[in-house]
C-alpha positions as CSV (number, residue, x, y, z in Angstrom):
1,X,0.0,0.0,0.0
2,X,1.5,3.3,-0.9
3,X,2.2,6.2,1.5
4,X,-0.1,8.4,-0.6
5,X,-3.1,6.3,0.3
6,X,-2.3,6.4,4.0
7,X,-3.1,10.1,4.4
8,X,-2.7,12.0,7.6
9,X,-5.3,14.8,8.0
10,X,-3.6,16.1,11.3
11,X,-0.5,17.5,9.7
12,X,-0.8,19.6,6.7
13,X,1.9,22.2,6.4
14,X,4.1,23.7,3.7
15,X,7.8,23.0,3.5
16,X,8.6,26.7,3.8
17,X,6.7,29.6,5.2
18,X,7.3,32.9,7.1
19,X,3.7,33.3,8.3
20,X,3.0,33.6,12.0
21,X,0.7,31.0,13.5
22,X,-0.8,30.5,17.0
23,X,-2.7,27.8,18.9
24,X,-4.1,30.5,21.3
25,X,-7.8,31.1,21.0
26,X,-8.6,28.3,18.6
27,X,-8.0,25.9,21.5
28,X,-11.3,27.2,23.0
29,X,-13.1,25.6,20.1
30,X,-10.8,22.6,19.6
31,X,-8.9,21.8,22.8
32,X,-6.0,19.4,22.6
33,X,-5.4,17.2,19.5
34,X,-8.6,16.6,17.6
35,X,-9.4,13.3,15.9
36,X,-9.2,13.3,12.1
37,X,-13.0,13.4,12.0
38,X,-13.2,16.5,14.1
39,X,-10.5,18.5,12.2
40,X,-12.1,17.6,8.9
41,X,-15.4,19.0,10.3
42,X,-13.8,22.3,11.1
43,X,-11.2,22.7,8.3
44,X,-13.2,23.9,5.3
45,X,-15.9,25.5,7.5
46,X,-13.3,27.7,9.2
47,X,-12.2,29.1,5.8
48,X,-15.8,29.7,4.7
49,X,-16.8,31.2,8.0
50,X,-13.8,33.4,8.6
51,X,-13.7,34.8,5.1
52,X,-17.5,35.0,5.0
53,X,-17.5,37.1,8.2
54,X,-15.0,39.5,6.7
55,X,-17.0,39.7,3.5
56,X,-20.2,40.4,5.5
57,X,-18.5,43.3,7.2
58,X,-17.0,44.6,4.0
59,X,-13.4,44.0,4.9
60,X,-12.9,41.5,2.1
61,X,-14.6,41.4,-1.4
62,X,-17.0,38.6,-2.2
63,X,-14.5,37.0,-4.4
64,X,-12.4,36.1,-1.3
65,X,-15.0,33.8,0.1
66,X,-13.7,30.3,0.9
67,X,-10.3,28.8,1.2
68,X,-7.4,30.8,-0.4
69,X,-5.4,28.9,-3.0
70,X,-2.1,29.7,-1.2
71,X,-1.6,28.0,2.1
72,X,0.0,31.0,3.7
73,X,-3.2,33.0,3.1
74,X,-5.6,30.6,4.8
75,X,-7.2,31.4,8.1
76,X,-6.4,28.1,9.9
77,X,-4.2,25.1,9.5
78,X,-3.0,22.1,11.5
79,X,0.6,21.3,12.5
80,X,1.6,18.0,14.2
81,X,-2.0,17.6,15.4
82,X,-2.4,21.2,16.7
83,X,-4.9,23.5,14.9
84,X,-3.6,27.0,14.6
85,X,-4.8,30.4,13.3
86,X,-2.9,32.6,10.8
87,X,-1.9,35.6,12.9
88,X,-0.7,37.6,9.9
89,X,-4.0,37.2,8.1
90,X,-6.0,38.4,11.1
91,X,-3.6,41.3,11.6
92,X,-4.3,42.3,7.9
93,X,-8.0,42.2,8.4
94,X,-7.8,44.3,11.6
95,X,-5.5,46.8,9.9
96,X,-8.1,47.2,7.1
97,X,-10.9,47.9,9.6
98,X,-11.9,51.3,11.0
99,X,-11.2,51.7,14.7
100,X,-9.0,48.6,14.9
101,X,-5.4,47.7,14.3
102,X,-3.3,44.6,14.0
103,X,-1.7,45.3,17.3
104,X,-5.0,45.7,19.2
105,X,-6.5,42.7,17.5
106,X,-3.5,40.5,18.4
107,X,-3.5,41.6,22.0
108,X,-7.3,41.1,22.5
109,X,-7.7,37.9,20.4
110,X,-4.3,36.2,21.2
111,X,-3.4,37.7,24.5
112,X,-0.3,39.7,23.5
113,X,1.6,41.5,20.7
114,X,4.7,39.4,20.1
115,X,7.4,41.9,19.1
116,X,7.8,45.6,18.6
117,X,8.9,44.8,15.0
118,X,5.3,43.8,14.1
119,X,3.7,47.2,14.0
120,X,0.2,47.9,12.6
121,X,0.1,49.0,9.0
122,X,-3.4,50.5,8.4
123,X,-4.8,50.5,4.9
124,X,-8.1,52.3,4.3
125,X,-9.0,51.1,0.8
126,X,-12.2,49.4,1.8
127,X,-13.3,51.9,4.4
128,X,-16.2,53.2,2.2
129,X,-17.6,49.7,1.8
130,X,-17.1,48.8,5.5
131,X,-18.7,52.1,6.7
132,X,-21.7,51.4,4.4
133,X,-22.2,47.7,5.2
134,X,-21.4,47.6,9.0
135,X,-24.5,49.7,10.1
136,X,-26.8,47.3,8.3
137,X,-25.1,44.3,9.7
138,X,-25.3,45.7,13.3
139,X,-29.0,46.6,12.8
140,X,-30.0,43.1,11.8
141,X,-27.5,41.1,13.8
142,X,-29.5,40.6,17.0
143,X,-32.6,39.4,15.2
144,X,-30.5,37.1,13.0
145,X,-28.7,35.6,16.0
146,X,-31.8,35.0,18.0
147,X,-33.7,33.5,15.0
148,X,-30.8,31.2,14.2
149,X,-30.6,30.1,17.9
150,X,-34.3,29.2,18.1
151,X,-34.3,27.5,14.7
152,X,-31.3,25.3,15.5
153,X,-32.8,24.4,18.8
154,X,-35.8,23.0,17.1
155,X,-33.7,21.4,14.3
156,X,-31.4,19.8,16.9
157,X,-34.4,18.1,18.5
158,X,-36.0,17.0,15.2
159,X,-32.8,15.4,13.9
160,X,-32.2,13.4,17.0
161,X,-35.8,12.2,17.0
162,X,-35.4,11.3,13.3
163,X,-32.2,9.3,13.9
164,X,-33.6,7.5,16.9
165,X,-36.9,6.6,15.1
166,X,-35.2,4.6,12.4
167,X,-34.3,1.6,14.6
168,X,-31.4,-0.2,13.0
169,X,-28.8,2.2,11.5
170,X,-29.9,3.7,8.2
171,X,-26.7,4.9,6.6
172,X,-28.3,7.0,3.9
173,X,-30.3,8.9,6.5
174,X,-27.2,9.3,8.7
175,X,-25.3,10.7,5.7
176,X,-28.1,13.1,4.8
177,X,-28.3,14.4,8.4
178,X,-24.5,14.7,8.5
179,X,-24.4,16.7,5.2
180,X,-27.2,19.0,6.6
181,X,-25.2,19.5,9.8
182,X,-22.0,20.4,7.9
183,X,-23.8,23.1,5.9
184,X,-25.6,24.5,8.9
185,X,-22.4,24.6,11.0
186,X,-20.6,26.7,8.3
187,X,-23.4,29.2,8.1
188,X,-23.9,29.4,11.9
189,X,-20.2,29.7,12.6
190,X,-20.0,32.5,10.1
191,X,-22.8,34.4,11.9
192,X,-21.1,33.7,15.2
193,X,-17.8,35.2,14.0
194,X,-19.6,38.4,12.8
195,X,-21.2,38.7,16.2
196,X,-17.8,38.1,17.9
197,X,-16.2,40.8,15.8
198,X,-19.0,43.3,16.4
199,X,-18.9,42.6,20.1
200,X,-15.1,42.9,20.2
201,X,-15.3,46.3,18.5
202,X,-17.9,47.5,21.1
203,X,-15.7,46.2,23.9
204,X,-12.6,48.0,22.5
205,X,-14.5,51.3,22.2
206,X,-15.8,51.0,25.7
207,X,-12.4,50.2,27.1
208,X,-10.9,53.2,25.3
209,X,-13.7,55.5,26.8
210,X,-13.1,54.3,30.3
211,X,-9.4,54.9,29.9
212,X,-10.0,58.4,28.4
213,X,-12.2,59.5,31.4
214,X,-9.7,58.1,33.9
215,X,-11.8,55.2,35.2
216,X,-10.4,52.0,33.5
217,X,-11.5,50.0,36.5
218,X,-15.2,50.5,35.5
219,X,-14.7,48.3,32.4
220,X,-15.2,44.9,34.1
221,X,-18.5,45.9,35.7
222,X,-19.7,47.6,32.4
223,X,-19.3,44.3,30.5
224,X,-21.1,42.0,32.9
225,X,-24.5,41.6,34.5
226,X,-26.3,40.9,31.2
227,X,-28.4,38.0,32.5
228,X,-28.8,36.8,28.9
229,X,-25.6,34.8,28.4
230,X,-26.4,31.3,27.1
231,X,-24.1,29.5,29.6
232,X,-25.8,31.1,32.6
233,X,-29.0,29.5,31.5
234,X,-27.3,26.1,31.8
235,X,-26.1,27.0,35.4
236,X,-29.6,28.2,36.5
237,X,-31.3,25.1,35.0
238,X,-28.7,22.9,36.7
239,X,-29.5,24.7,40.0
240,X,-33.2,24.0,39.4
241,X,-32.5,20.4,38.6
242,X,-30.6,20.0,41.8
243,X,-33.7,21.2,43.6
244,X,-36.2,19.1,41.6
245,X,-37.8,22.1,40.0
246,X,-37.2,20.6,36.6
247,X,-36.7,17.0,35.4
248,X,-33.5,15.6,34.0
249,X,-35.3,14.9,30.8
250,X,-36.2,18.6,30.5
251,X,-32.7,19.7,31.4
252,X,-31.3,17.4,28.7
253,X,-33.8,18.7,26.2
254,X,-32.5,22.2,26.7
255,X,-28.8,21.5,27.3
256,X,-28.0,18.0,26.2
257,X,-25.7,19.1,23.4
258,X,-23.2,20.2,26.0
259,X,-20.7,17.9,27.6
260,X,-17.0,17.5,28.4
261,X,-14.7,18.4,25.5
262,X,-17.7,19.3,23.5
263,X,-15.7,20.7,20.5
264,X,-14.6,17.1,19.8
265,X,-16.9,14.8,17.8
266,X,-15.5,11.7,19.5
267,X,-16.7,13.0,22.9
268,X,-19.9,12.1,24.6
269,X,-22.4,14.9,25.2
270,X,-24.7,15.0,28.2
271,X,-27.4,13.8,25.8
272,X,-25.5,10.5,25.3
273,X,-24.0,10.2,28.8
274,X,-25.5,12.3,31.6
275,X,-23.1,10.6,34.2
276,X,-20.8,13.7,34.5
277,X,-23.9,15.7,35.7
278,X,-24.2,13.5,38.8
279,X,-21.3,15.0,40.8
280,X,-22.3,18.5,39.7
281,X,-25.8,17.9,40.9
282,X,-24.5,16.7,44.3
283,X,-22.3,19.8,44.6
284,X,-25.1,22.2,43.6
285,X,-27.6,20.5,46.0
286,X,-25.1,21.0,48.8
287,X,-25.0,24.8,48.3
288,X,-27.4,26.9,50.4
289,X,-30.4,28.5,48.8
290,X,-28.8,31.9,49.3
291,X,-26.3,31.0,46.6
292,X,-29.0,30.8,43.9
293,X,-27.1,31.8,40.7
294,X,-29.9,34.2,39.8
295,X,-29.0,36.3,42.9
296,X,-25.4,36.5,41.7
297,X,-26.6,37.7,38.3
298,X,-28.8,40.3,39.9
299,X,-25.9,41.6,41.9
300,X,-23.8,41.8,38.7
301,X,-26.6,43.7,36.9
302,X,-26.8,46.2,39.8
303,X,-23.0,46.7,39.7
304,X,-23.2,47.3,35.9
305,X,-25.9,49.9,36.3
306,X,-23.9,51.7,38.9
307,X,-20.9,51.6,36.7
308,X,-22.9,53.0,33.8
309,X,-24.0,55.9,35.9
310,X,-20.4,56.5,37.1
311,X,-19.2,56.6,33.5
312,X,-21.7,59.2,32.5
313,X,-20.8,61.3,35.6
314,X,-17.1,61.2,34.8
315,X,-17.5,61.9,31.0
316,X,-17.2,65.5,30.0
317,X,-18.0,67.4,26.8
318,X,-17.8,65.4,23.6
319,X,-17.4,62.2,25.5
320,X,-20.8,62.4,27.3
321,X,-22.8,61.1,24.3
322,X,-20.5,58.1,23.9
323,X,-20.8,57.4,27.7
324,X,-24.6,57.2,27.2
325,X,-24.5,55.1,24.1
326,X,-21.6,52.6,24.3
327,X,-22.6,50.6,27.4
328,X,-26.0,49.9,25.8
329,X,-24.4,48.8,22.5
330,X,-22.0,46.5,24.4
331,X,-24.9,45.1,26.4
332,X,-26.7,44.4,23.2
333,X,-23.9,42.7,21.3
334,X,-21.6,40.9,23.8
335,X,-24.3,38.2,24.7
336,X,-24.7,37.4,21.0
337,X,-21.2,35.9,21.0
338,X,-22.2,33.2,23.4
339,X,-25.6,32.8,21.8
340,X,-23.9,32.0,18.5
341,X,-21.6,29.5,20.2
342,X,-24.6,27.6,21.7
343,X,-26.2,27.5,18.2
344,X,-23.2,26.0,16.4
345,X,-22.6,23.5,19.2
346,X,-26.0,22.1,18.4
347,X,-24.9,21.4,14.8
348,X,-21.9,19.6,16.1
349,X,-23.9,17.4,18.4
350,X,-26.2,16.4,15.5
351,X,-23.0,15.5,13.5
352,X,-21.8,13.5,16.5
353,X,-25.0,11.5,16.4
354,X,-24.9,10.9,12.6
355,X,-21.2,9.9,12.6
356,X,-21.8,7.6,15.6
357,X,-24.6,5.9,13.6
358,X,-22.3,5.5,10.6
359,X,-19.6,4.1,12.8
360,X,-22.0,1.4,14.0
361,X,-23.1,0.7,10.4
362,X,-19.5,0.3,9.1
363,X,-18.6,-1.9,12.1
364,X,-21.6,-4.1,11.4
365,X,-20.6,-4.5,7.8
366,X,-16.9,-5.2,8.7
367,X,-15.5,-2.0,7.2
368,X,-14.4,-0.9,10.6
369,X,-13.2,-3.0,13.6
370,X,-15.0,-0.9,16.1
371,X,-17.8,1.8,15.8
372,X,-15.5,4.4,17.5
373,X,-13.0,3.9,14.6
374,X,-15.2,6.3,12.7
375,X,-13.4,9.2,14.4
376,X,-10.2,8.4,12.4
377,X,-12.1,8.9,9.1
378,X,-12.9,12.3,7.6
379,X,-16.3,13.9,6.9
380,X,-15.8,13.7,3.1
381,X,-14.9,10.0,3.4
382,X,-18.1,9.3,5.3
383,X,-20.2,11.3,2.9
384,X,-18.8,9.9,-0.4
385,X,-17.8,6.4,0.6
386,X,-15.1,4.7,2.7
387,X,-11.8,3.8,1.0
388,X,-11.2,0.1,0.5
389,X,-8.4,0.0,3.0
390,X,-10.3,1.8,5.8
391,X,-9.0,-0.5,8.6
392,X,-5.4,0.1,7.6
393,X,-6.1,3.8,7.3
394,X,-7.6,4.0,10.8
395,X,-4.6,2.2,12.2
396,X,-2.2,4.6,10.5
397,X,-4.0,7.7,11.6
398,X,-4.4,6.4,15.2
399,X,-0.6,5.8,15.3
400,X,0.1,9.3,14.0
401,X,-2.3,10.9,16.5
402,X,-0.6,9.0,19.4
403,X,2.7,10.3,18.1
404,X,1.4,13.9,18.1
405,X,0.3,13.5,21.7
406,X,3.9,12.9,22.6
407,X,5.0,16.2,21.1
408,X,4.9,19.8,22.4
409,X,4.5,22.9,20.3
410,X,5.0,26.6,21.3
411,X,1.9,28.8,21.5
412,X,3.3,31.0,18.7
413,X,5.7,30.3,15.9
414,X,6.7,31.6,12.5
415,X,6.9,29.3,9.5
416,X,6.8,25.6,10.3
417,X,7.1,24.7,14.0
418,X,9.8,22.5,15.4
419,X,8.1,20.2,17.9
420,X,9.8,19.0,21.0
421,X,9.2,15.8,22.9
422,X,6.7,16.0,25.7
423,X,8.0,14.6,29.0
424,X,6.1,11.6,30.2
425,X,5.1,13.5,33.3
426,X,4.1,16.7,31.5
427,X,0.6,16.6,32.9
428,X,2.1,17.1,36.4
429,X,3.0,20.7,37.4
430,X,6.7,21.2,37.4
431,X,7.1,25.0,37.8
432,X,8.6,26.6,40.9
433,X,7.3,30.1,40.5
434,X,5.3,31.5,43.5
435,X,4.0,34.6,41.6
436,X,2.2,34.4,38.2
437,X,0.5,37.1,36.2
438,X,-2.0,37.3,33.3
439,X,-4.8,39.5,32.1
440,X,-7.2,40.8,34.7
441,X,-10.6,40.2,33.3
442,X,-13.0,39.9,36.3
443,X,-12.3,41.8,39.6
444,X,-12.1,40.5,43.1
445,X,-9.6,38.9,45.4
446,X,-9.8,35.3,46.7
447,X,-7.5,33.1,48.7
448,X,-8.4,29.4,48.5
449,X,-7.0,25.9,47.6
450,X,-6.3,25.4,43.9
451,X,-7.9,22.6,41.8
452,X,-6.1,22.0,38.5
453,X,-8.5,20.5,36.1
454,X,-7.2,19.3,32.7
455,X,-10.2,17.2,31.7
456,X,-13.6,17.9,33.4
457,X,-14.9,14.5,32.4
458,X,-12.4,12.9,34.7
459,X,-12.7,15.3,37.6
460,X,-15.7,14.4,39.7
461,X,-14.6,15.8,43.2
462,X,-14.3,19.5,42.6
463,X,-15.0,21.1,46.0
464,X,-17.1,24.3,46.1
465,X,-14.9,27.2,46.9
466,X,-11.8,25.9,45.2
467,X,-9.9,28.0,42.7
468,X,-10.4,26.4,39.3
469,X,-7.1,26.3,37.3
470,X,-7.3,25.1,33.7
471,X,-5.7,25.4,30.3
472,X,-8.8,26.6,28.4
473,X,-12.6,26.3,28.7
474,X,-15.7,25.6,26.6
475,X,-19.4,26.3,27.5
476,X,-19.7,23.0,29.5
477,X,-17.3,24.4,32.1
478,X,-19.8,27.1,33.2
479,X,-21.1,24.7,35.9
480,X,-17.6,24.4,37.5
481,X,-17.3,28.2,37.3
482,X,-20.4,28.5,39.5
483,X,-18.8,26.2,42.2
484,X,-15.4,27.9,42.0
485,X,-14.4,30.9,44.1
486,X,-12.1,32.2,41.3
487,X,-10.7,31.0,37.9
488,X,-7.2,31.0,36.5
489,X,-6.9,30.1,32.8
490,X,-3.7,29.6,30.7
491,X,-5.1,30.8,27.4
492,X,-7.5,33.6,26.2
493,X,-8.3,37.2,26.4
494,X,-10.9,39.6,27.8
495,X,-13.5,38.5,25.3
496,X,-12.8,34.8,25.7
497,X,-15.6,32.5,26.8
498,X,-14.0,32.0,30.3
499,X,-13.7,35.7,30.9
500,X,-17.3,36.4,29.9
501,X,-18.8,33.7,32.1
502,X,-16.6,34.6,35.1
503,X,-17.8,38.2,34.9
504,X,-21.4,37.1,34.7
505,X,-21.0,34.9,37.8
506,X,-19.1,37.6,39.7
507,X,-16.0,35.6,40.4
508,X,-12.4,36.8,40.0
509,X,-10.6,35.6,36.9
510,X,-7.1,36.0,35.5
511,X,-6.6,34.7,32.0
512,X,-3.8,34.2,29.6
513,X,-1.4,33.2,32.4
514,X,0.3,30.7,30.1
515,X,1.9,28.4,32.8
516,X,-0.7,28.1,35.5
517,X,-1.5,24.5,34.9
518,X,2.2,23.6,34.7
519,X,3.1,25.6,37.9
520,X,0.2,25.3,40.3
521,X,-0.5,22.0,42.0
522,X,-3.9,20.9,43.2
523,X,-4.0,21.7,46.9
524,X,-1.7,24.7,46.7
525,X,-3.2,27.8,48.4
526,X,-3.4,30.6,45.8
527,X,-4.4,34.2,46.1
528,X,-6.1,35.4,42.9
529,X,-6.4,39.1,42.3
530,X,-8.8,39.6,39.3
531,X,-8.2,43.4,39.3
532,X,-4.4,43.3,39.2
533,X,-4.1,40.1,37.1
534,X,-1.9,38.3,39.6
535,X,-1.8,34.9,41.3
536,X,0.3,34.3,44.4
537,X,1.0,30.6,45.1
538,X,1.8,29.1,48.5
539,X,3.0,25.5,47.7
540,X,1.8,22.7,49.9
541,X,4.2,22.1,52.8
542,X,5.9,25.3,51.9
543,X,8.0,23.7,49.2
544,X,7.8,24.7,45.5
């Protein structure tokens, strides 16, 4: 069998390149090393969605829609099993956008600007198109996002009912459902990206205003207390389930598409396996009624309203109208970011069900040794027909993925990364630092024991009041946020999912720390200052 036939979807890189790439931010959607099935799900959709969002906002012409012919001009790629975003491409898009820049985009989206040599180079050629198109996009965006959210909720329910009603696996039906999910994901993710870009722009303007009036500390309160973030609905329903106010069936009907590592098609959502909910329900049930999450959200809303009044009071002259308008715009658009994420996660869960059905079909017919081997095939292979050597292909790709798990890549690199070997004990913290720092994204100071969580599906004894320390998060982590007294996250920025949820729940959060999970040990006492962006670690027994 030739090497050409044994393809490896998890490493597609040019021999030479000078483009800057990063795994930061994209790991929120695809944590760790995806299976070939998962990366094939995202690969083309990313190109369509990213370029489509820039087309919608007028930054790119319509001819730019879809994957660029040159590798270096694509939005995303995968290197040694790690998905990465093209930093240079995103910088160019920001430099072409009014009120933005490559430097500000890189700091907000990827956590830092790498070197002074990479300065922004604004180009205004498409400003007339952008300034014409953006107001229409903003006017229609809330309605489009809410309509898409409700439509996909109903569609998600119908597709699962359809797949479950067929009895023995119907491969043609499963392929039809999968193809539908692929198309809906690309369109929904495109809308989500537009919402994220609009929300980021409002956030940046509001931050600039708070700095201009000399009250930057108001920003965190101004961008919280919305009571309409999709993940907080999961938390409040989990609270109600712990008190028998709703049934488990109703909870799963609303939130069953969530689950550990929910950006990975091979994972089990709560719909398939509600077992991870059991420990959460016990922890929620043990909390006093005074800790009802709705009360937290009411307090955050009251703090936001006070901050809005303070901002208007501090603003003078020409800044007064902006102080009246910008908080309302931010309040309108930031929640849309998380609403869009909830919508596209439903498409992914339908694809999960359809591919699972195809896995069972191909195992029954002998094309695969095990139904779960379907995760080592790609979406196009499942839609158009398995190759004749599918078992050998699965074995080859499984070996390659295991190899990538043994490697380590930097968070940023230029060109083609040079991987290093991951130590066998790399999951155990090895750092000796007692003081860490990151981005301050949710205020407050807490001193409590740390709990390092690398995989929430394997951590069922999180104690309420612990400081949650993690690499990155997805929406299913919101329930742990509620139990935590503070959150420390290695990767992300002020508009990352983790930062938004922490602000809504009113807990201190420091993000983009980089080395928290490799420095802090479970049981260490840590002091988290969400205003200063610092973490002070007191090792167990006094020894680092």
